C-alpha positions in Angstrom: 38.9 -3.8 56.5 40.8 -4.6 59.2 40.9 -8.0 61.4 38.3 -6.1 64.1 39.5 -6.6 67.7 36.2 -7.1 68.9 35.5 -10.3 66.0 38.9 -11.9 67.3 37.8 -11.5 71.3 34.3 -12.5 70.4 35.8 -16.1 68.2 37.9 -16.2 71.5 34.9 -16.1 74.2 33.3 -18.5 71.7 36.1 -21.0 72.0 35.4 -21.1 75.9 32.0 -21.6 75.2 29.8 -18.2 74.9 27.9 -19.3 72.3 26.7 -15.3 72.0 29.6 -14.7 71.4 29.9 -16.8 68.6 26.5 -15.0 67.1 28.0 -12.1 67.5 30.8 -12.4 65.7 28.8 -13.9 62.7 26.6 -10.9 63.0 29.3 -8.4 62.2 31.0 -10.6 59.2 27.7 -11.9 57.8 27.3 -9.5 55.1 31.2 -10.3 53.9 30.0 -14.6 53.9 27.4 -13.4 52.0 29.8 -11.5 49.4 31.5 -14.9 49.6 29.1 -16.4 48.7 27.4 -15.0 45.6 31.5 -14.9 44.5 31.1 -18.7 44.3 27.5 -19.3 43.4 28.2 -16.9 40.3 31.5 -17.8 39.4 32.0 -21.5 39.9 28.4 -23.4 39.6 26.2 -21.3 38.3 24.8 -24.0 36.7 24.8 -27.2 39.2 23.3 -25.5 42.0 20.1 -23.6 42.6 21.1 -22.6 46.3 21.4 -19.0 47.3 24.1 -16.8 49.3 21.9 -16.9 52.6 21.6 -21.0 52.3 24.9 -21.1 51.7 25.9 -19.3 54.0 24.1 -21.3 56.8 24.8 -24.6 55.3 28.7 -24.0 55.7 28.2 -22.6 59.4 25.6 -25.9 60.1 28.5 -28.1 58.3 30.6 -26.9 60.6 29.4 -26.6 63.9 27.7 -30.1 63.4 31.5 -31.4 62.9 32.9 -29.4 65.9 35.2 -27.8 63.0 34.2 -24.1 63.7 37.1 -22.9 66.2 38.3 -20.2 64.4 41.0 -18.0 66.0 40.5 -14.7 64.2 38.8 -13.1 61.4 41.1 -15.4 58.9 41.0 -18.4 60.1 36.8 -17.9 60.2 36.7 -17.1 56.5 39.3 -19.9 55.5 37.1 -22.3 57.0 33.7 -21.0 55.6 35.1 -20.3 52.7 36.8 -24.0 52.4 32.9 -25.7 54.1 30.9 -23.2 51.5 32.8 -24.8 48.4 32.1 -28.4 50.1 28.6 -27.7 50.0 28.5 -26.5 46.6 30.6 -29.9 45.0 28.0 -31.7 47.4 24.7 -30.0 45.2 26.4 -30.1 42.3 26.8 -34.2 42.6 23.4 -34.2 44.1 22.4 -32.8 40.9 24.2 -35.1 38.8 26.4 -32.6 37.6 29.3 -34.6 38.0 29.4 -37.6 35.5 32.9 -39.9 36.3 35.6 -36.3 35.3 34.4 -36.9 32.1 33.7 -32.7 32.1 37.8 -32.1 33.6 39.1 -29.3 31.8 41.7 -27.2 33.0 41.0 -24.9 36.4 41.4 -21.1 35.1 43.8 -19.3 37.6 42.6 -15.3 35.9 45.0 -12.5 37.5 41.6 -11.7 39.3 39.9 -15.3 40.5 37.4 -15.3 41.3 35.9 -11.9 40.4 36.9 -12.0 36.7 36.1 -15.6 36.3 35.7 -17.1 32.9 31.7 -17.4 31.9 31.9 -21.0 31.3 31.8 -22.2 35.4 34.3 -24.2 36.4 32.5 -28.0 37.5 32.7 -29.7 40.8 35.6 -32.3 39.8 37.3 -29.1 38.8 37.0 -27.1 42.2 37.6 -30.8 44.3 40.8 -31.2 41.9 41.9 -27.8 42.7 41.8 -28.8 46.5 44.2 -31.3 45.9 46.2 -29.3 44.4 46.2 -26.5 47.1 46.5 -29.2 49.8 49.7 -30.3 47.8 50.4 -26.8 47.6 50.2 -25.7 51.3 53.1 -28.9 51.7 54.9 -26.7 49.4 54.5 -23.7 50.1 52.0 -22.8 52.6 52.2 -18.5 52.4 51.2 -19.3 48.9 48.2 -21.9 49.2 46.9 -19.6 51.7 46.8 -16.4 49.3 45.5 -18.7 46.6 42.5 -20.1 49.3 41.8 -16.3 50.3 41.3 -15.4 46.8 39.7 -18.3 45.3 37.8 -19.5 47.6 37.5 -15.7 50.2 37.2 -13.7 46.9 39.1 -11.2 48.7 41.2 -9.0 46.5 45.1 -8.9 46.8 45.1 -5.8 48.8 42.0 -7.9 51.5 44.9 -10.4 51.1 47.7 -8.6 52.4 45.4 -7.1 55.2 44.0 -10.0 56.1 47.5 -12.0 56.7 49.8 -9.7 57.4 51.6 -9.3 54.8 53.2 -6.7 52.7 51.0 -6.6 49.0 54.8 -7.0 47.3 54.9 -10.0 49.4 51.0 -11.4 48.9 51.7 -10.6 44.9 54.4 -13.4 44.7 52.6 -15.6 46.7 50.3 -15.5 44.7 52.2 -15.7 41.0 54.0 -18.4 42.4 50.8 -20.3 43.8 49.1 -20.0 40.2 51.9 -21.2 38.2 53.0 -24.3 40.3 48.7 -24.9 39.9 49.1 -24.3 36.2 52.1 -26.5 35.8 50.4 -29.1 38.5 46.6 -29.1 36.9 48.3 -29.2 33.2 47.6 -25.8 32.1 49.3 -23.1 31.2 51.8 -20.8 33.3 49.3 -17.9 33.7 50.5 -15.1 32.4 51.3 -11.8 34.9 
């Protein structure tokens, strides 16, 4: 998957006020966004929402548009914004459904080698995702590249290869940031450091 120059150009035109450019950019990436949403629903919120992939993508887009926060510079930035918005929509949905009970359901967030595609059978709760989000914000202050790798992999469901391509980095560099970020988060969240 390449950062298709038309998407970047369409996003630039959208920032300049051309709404049809934004719609064309979304048409290009829509199937990919649905894959991200499906991964989140499958691995993070199976028991806490009845939301479907299309509804999740549309809710995230609507959320960003309402707040005037959809100012993506390129494909990577677009996926980061929408991945985070999908996460927030799902956390709010889980709260509405009463699936968060004052933190009583907390357990360490698993940071497996291939999140989210090889996530454990037991879904991560909304409280755990909020805790991970706070820890990722802290990690971004320590190592922004490691935090971005974790976000692209966790929120957007990207493989190491896809992440390297989106970040315009080497696979070795992304792998190093992934492993450092996982170890940092495991320590911060009180879990055992993951094995390579």
